[in-house]
N, C-alpha and C positions, 0 to 999 in steps of 0.2 A: 229744243225750243219748240213752243206751240206755233202752229200756223196762224197767220193773221186772219181774224174773223171778218173784217170789213176792209175793203180797199177802194181806191179811186175808181176802179173799174166796175164796181158793184152795180148791177142794173138799176137798183133802187135809186142810187145817186145819179147815175147817168141819165136815166129816162124821166124820173119823176121829180128830182130835186127836192125830196121831202126832208133831208137831214142837212143841217147846217154844216159846212165844211170845218169850221173851228171846233164845234162840239165833237165831230167825228175824229178830228185829230187828237183831242184830249182822250177820248175813249180808246182810240187805237193805241196811244202811248201807255195808257193804264193797263190795257190788256198785255202789252209787251212786257211791262214791269212784272206783272203777275206771272207771266210765263218764265221770266228770268229767275224770279224768286223760287218758283216751283222746281226749276232745274238745280238751283243751289241747294234746295232741301234734299234733292236726290243725292247730291255729293256728300252732304252732312251725314245722311244715313249710311253711306259707304264707310265714311271715317268712323262712325259710331260702331259699325260692325267690327272694324279693326281694333278699336279700343276695347270692345267687349271680349274679343279673342285674346288680346294681351292680358286683360284682367283675369280671364280664365287661366292663362299660363301662370300668372302671379299666384293665383289661388292654389294651383297644383304645387308650385314651388313651396308656398307657405305650408301646405299639408305635409310635404316631404320633410321640411325643416322641423315641423312639429313631431313627426314620426321619429326623426333622428334624435331630437331632444328627449323623446321618451326612452329611446334606446340608451342614450347617455345617462339618463336618470337611473335606469336599471343597472347599468354597469357601475355607476357611482355607488349605488346601494350595495352591489356585490362587493365592491372595494371596501366600503365602510364595514360590511359584515366581516370580511376577511381581516381587516385591521383590528376590529373588535375581538375576533378570535385570537389573533396574535397577541394582543394586549393581555387577554385572559391567560393564555399559555405562558406569556412572559411573567406575569404575576405569580402563576403557579410555580414556575421554575425558580423564580426569585425566592418565593416562600420556602420551597424545598431546599434551595441552596442555603438559605438562612438557617433552616433547621439543621442542616447537615454541618455547615461550616461554623456554627456557633457565633454568628457575626454580631451578636448582641454585646460581646465583650472581647475586643481584639487587643493583643499585646505583641509589640514588636520585639523580637529576640534575635540576637546576633552571636551570642556565645554561651549563655547559660540561663536556665530558668529554675529558680527555687520555688517550689510549690508552697504558697501560703496557706494558712488555715482556712478551711471553707472554700478552697478553690474549686470551681466547677464551671463547665460549659463555656470555656474560653477558646479562642483561636490564637495560637502562637504563630505569627507570620514571620517567616524567615526570608527577609529581603536581601538586597545587595547583589553585587556582580561577581563576588569571589566565593571560592569554596571555603567552608569552615565547619568546625565541629560544634554541636550543641549538646550540652549536658542537661538532663532533665532530672532534678532530684527533689526529694521531700525529706529533709533532715528530721523534721518533727513527726514524720509519718504522714501518709497520704490521707486526706480527708475522706470521710464516708461519701459514697455516691459520686466520687470524683470521676470526671470524664472531660478531657481536653483534646482539642485537635491541634496537630502540628502540621503546618502548611508551608511548603516551599514555593514562594511566589516567583522565584527566578525562572527565566526561560532559557538560561544558558548553563547554570552551574548546579551541581548536586550538593546536598548537606549530609554530613555524617552524624547520626543521632545516637547518643548514649543515654539510655533510660535506666536510671539506677534501679536495681532490683529486677530487671528484665533482661536487657542485653543491648546490642547495637545493631544498626541497619542503616542503609542509605535511603535518602529521599531525593529522587531525581526531579528535574524541573517540572513544576506544577503538580507534583504528587502531594498527597496528604495522608495522614494516618491518625488514628485515635489512640490515646493513652487513657486507660480506664482502670478502675479498681475492680478486682474480682475476688469475691469472698471476704474474708476477714482481714486480708492483708496481702494476699498474693496479687502481684501486678502483672499486667501484660500489655505490651504495645502490639497493635495489629499489623506488624511488619509484613508477614507473608500474605495477609489478606487485604492489604491496603489498595487504594486506587493506584493503578500503574499506567505508565506511558507506553504507547504502542509504536514500535518502529523507530529505528535510529542507528547510530554508529558509535561503537566504542573503539578507542585507539590503544594499541600496545606498542611498546618499544623496549628492547633489551635494557636500555638505560632509564626506563620509566620507573614509577613507584606505585605499588599496589594500594597506597593510601590516597592516590589521586582519583578523581571521579571518572577519568577516561573519556570525557566528552569531546575533547579536541586534541590536537597534536601538542598543545602547550601543557596539557595535564594527562599524559598517557599512563596507563597501567603498565606493569612490567610483565606479569604472567598471563598467558593465554587462558589458563584455568580460572584465574581471577575474573577475567572478562566474561567467560562462559557462565560462571556462577552468578555474576551480576545479571546477565540476561535471564537466567532461570529464576532468580529470587526477586529481582527488583523491577523488571519491565516485562512487556508482553509484545507479541507479534514478531515480525521479521527484523532481526538486528544483525548488522555486519560488524565483525571484529576485524578491524583493519590493522595489519601489521606493518611496522616500519622495517626497513632493511636490517638484517642481522641474524644471529643465531639464538634460538629459543630452546633452552634446556628444560624439558618437561618431566624429568624424572621417570616415574613409571607410566606417565602419559596423561593426556587430557581426556577426562571422562565427561561425556555429555549425556545426561539423563534428565529428560524433561518430565515433570510431574503431570499427572492426568489433568485435562484430557490430552491424549497423545497428539503432538503436533501443534499445541497451543503456542509454543515458541519455536521459531525457525531461526537458525543461526548460519551465517556465512562467515567463514574464516578465510581471509583474503590476503594474499601477497601480491604477485604480479605474474600473469601468465606469460608475458614476454620475457621475463628473467626470473624464473622460479628459484634458481640456485642462490639468489640474493636473500631468500626468505626461508631459512633452514630451521626445521624442527627436529630436535634430537631427543630420543628416549633411551632409557637404560636397558640393559640386558633383561630379557623376559617381560618387558613392558609392552604397551600399546601406544604408539605415538598419538593416535586418536581412537578412543573407544566410544562408539556411538550406540546407544541402546534404548530399549523401552519406548519405542515410538517416536524418538527424536528425529527431526528433519534437519539435516546439516548439509551444507555445501562447502567443499574445500576447493580453493581456487589459487593457482599460481604459487604452490609451495614445493619445497624440496625436503623429503623425509629421510632420516638417517638414524641408525642405532649405534651405540657404543659397545654392544655385546651380542651374545648369541640368543636365539630363541625369541626374538621380538617380532611384533606385528606392526606394520606401518599404519594400516587402517583396518579396523574391525567394525562391521555393521551387524548388529544382532538384535533379536527380540523385537521384531517389527519396526526397526529403525529404517530410515531412508537416507542414503548418502549419495550425493552427486559429486563427481570428481572432474574438475576442469583443469587440465594442465598441471597435474601433480606428479613430480618426478620422484623416483625411488632409487636410493643408493643401495649398497649391499646390506642384506639382512640375513647373515649366516644362520642356518638352521631355523629360519623364521619364514614369515609370510608377508608379502607386500599388501595384498588385498584379501581379506577374509570376510565372507558373507555367510551368515548362519542363522538358523532358527527364525524363519518367516521374515527375515530382513531382506533388503534389496540395495543394490548399488548400480548407479548409472555412470558409465564412462563416457565423457562428453567432450574431450579435448585432447590435443596432442600432448604426449609426455615422453619422458626418457627413463631408461633403466640403466643403472651404472654399476651394478655389483651383483655378486652371487646371492642366491636365495634358495631355500628349500622348495617353496611353491610361490609362483608369482600370483596366481589367482586361485583361491579355494572357495567353492560354493557348496554348502551342505545343509541338510535338515530343512527341506522345503524352502530354501532361499532362492533368490532370483538376481541375476546380473544381466544387464543389457548394455550394449555399446553401439556406437554409430560409426560414421565415416571419419577417421582421423588417422594420424601417423604415430607409431611407437618407434622411437629411436633407441636401439640397443647399442650403446656407445662403445662397447668392447665385448669380445667373446666372454660369456659368463657360464657358470655351472649351476644347475638346478636339478632337483629330483623330478618335478613336474611343472611345466609352464601353466597348465590348467588342470584342476582337479574338481570334478562335479560328482556329488554323491547324495544319497538319501532323498530321492524325489525332488531334486532341485533342477533349475532351468538356467541355461545360458543362451542368449539369443542375440543375433546381430541385427534384427529388425529388417532383414533384406539388404543390409549395408555391409561394407567390407572395411576391415582394418588394413592399413598398409605398414609393413615392417621394414625398417631401414637401419643402416648402420653396420659397423663391423661385426656385431653379434647377431645379426638377423639370419634366418634360415638355419642351416646345419652348422654354422660357425660356432654356435653355442652348444654346450654339452648337457643333455638331459632329455627326458621324455616329453613329447609334445602334449599329451593329454591323457587323462584317465577319467572315464565316465562310467559310473556304477549305480547299482540299486535304483533302477527305474528313473534315472535322471536323463535329461536331454540337453545336448549342447549343439547349437547351430552356429557354426563359425564361418564356413564358406571360404577360408583361405588356409594355407599351410602355416602352422604355428612354428615358432622357433624350437630348435632341438634336433639333435642328430639321431634320436630314437623315435620311431613312430609310436603313436598312442594306442590305447586299447579300451575296449568296452567289456562290461561283464554284468551279470545279474539284472538284465533288463535295461542296461544303459544304452543310449542311442547317441551317435555322433555323426554329424554331416555338415 
């Protein structure tokens, strides 16, 4: 507040009486009012400063919002671009599928298709939830430039296809093939080269039927060889052949030869490691229960192998094949071999197993082959007779990888009759434990054993 400019005690008033008191009073009040208004103006200016500061903050926030909105716009533009690319790719894939699947003319087929005159560029869709056979015929002759697709749209069941003039094959779930004319009348279905399904399980049962598709326990195949052939011919990738309990007679044996490229199909044949004797595979005299060759990659798990004659081999891995053995038991193989690894092939012993009978050689490794084992237990259930427990020859290798096998049972150690090892011709065997047999082993011509 401003100080009063004139008061009762002013000397001009007191001494000279020149100013009327009433006029002075009005003037004095006016000056006080002006003083009060000036003070109020000062307060308003402070409030205005606060308002200006708040407005500045609001402006900053609005600028940040504008910046964020710009970022959102850029992100949305990117999303729109990606969606546009996806739409373009989808259209291209659809166009390609349409060109491949001949979707311009679809025909539903469940049992037979008789090719009409001029038939071309159709897709025969095999729907339904059950397995069935489809016959594809052209009684009047196949039209010129004929080319049709056969497509199994089921996700659970296979179809058996019989193409007149060519042959038969299986179409598994979601597989397709092309039937086309070749030359002046020779016909071919692209069975071996058709689209294939990667990975899955086939089921076998001694009471099954090889005409089943083998895709579940309600439709098991009977023969292990049948299931292996399906893996090789009809599907791709890693497939398990799951066995039901029982005895499987395989004659001269199960042969597993995978076409090039080597390892394109991998097969697991599986019983149960906890009770392998319930899953027995029997081969004839002179046969091979499992013959794995030519780059095939196979795992045998939880099986019991047996022969009905002399000179048989339980498992042979040869010609660059790879075999993993998990808990595979071996009964007697008179004058035969339990595990034979030869010609650049390999075997990995990876689980506990039992030996229950006489054999000429338990393990034979020859011709640049390789065998490796880890830590597990071999139960020799009775004293047995053999020529050699381990035979390694011709630049081959046996290694324990720094691990040790544990031998148990009545036939362990010197209780069994035979020579522990023979390592010859620049081969190496790293065992690290005493092998079964009452005769010590030997090395010759560059062979090393330790």
